[in-house]
N, C-alpha and C positions, 0 to 999 in steps of 0.2 A: 545484568538484566537478562531475563530469558522468559519465554512464555511458560516454561515449566516451573519457574520460580519467580512469579510476579512479585513486585514490591508495591507499596502504596502509590497511588497516583497513576495506575495503569488503566488502559482503555483499549478496546479492540475497535477497529474500523473494519467492517465487513462490506466487501464490494457486492454489487448486484450481479456481477459476472466475474469469472476468473480470467485473468489476462496473462499472456505470455510475456515474460520479462527476462531478457538476457542478462549476462553478468554485469555489463556496464549500466544497463537499465536498472538493475537491482540497487546499485550504489546511488544512482540518480534519484530513484524513488524514495529510498530511505533518507537521503539528504534533504530532498524537497519536503517530505512529510515532517522531518525534524524541524526544519526552518519555519514552515507555515503554522505548525501546531505548537511550537516551542517545547516539544517533547525532549527530554534528556536523551532517551534511547528509542530506536525504532527497529523492529524486526519484522521481516516479511512473513506472512502466513500463507504457506503454499498448500495447494490441493494435494490430497493423499494419492490420487490416481495419476497425477502428472506433475512432477516436481518443477516443471518449467512454468507452470501456471500459478499466479498469485491470486489468492482469494480475499486478501485483506492485509491489515497491518496491526501489529501489537505495539502500542506506544506506552512508554513509561516515563515517569517524572513530570507528568502534566500538572499544571496548577489549575486549569479549567478544562472541562470536557469540550472537545471540538464541536463547534456549531454545525448543523446539518449542511449549510452552504460550504463550509470548509471541508467537510467530509466529501462532498460531491466534487469539489475542486481537486482533491487528492486522487479520487477515483478517475476523474477526467485525465489527470496526468498519467496514471497507470494505463488507461485506454490508449493514449497517444503513444506510450512506449510499446504497447502491444502492436500497434500499427507499424511502428518502425522495425520491430523485431519480426514482422511477417506473421503475426499471430492470427491474422484474418479479421481483426476487429474493424479496421478501416473506417470508412464513413457511413457504412450501413446501406446507403443508396447507390454506391458505385459498383 
């Protein structure tokens, strides 16, 4: 599986913002997305201008398209990882 060679059942989740995700966060985000979406494979989609930032996910091996609420949940997890990595996402009001 690769974004450059997608197979059937692939889907992109594009985040509203890009989030800083460190190496351990990358593994956690891919595992979390794989579990909640039941995707066979997950690959982070990084921004071109800053490879530390994740703009979304490429999911392969899906049987159904993830519902909007599930997509939002995965993005919330990425936002939490950003706050832990010091990406500045934080709580917004703090």
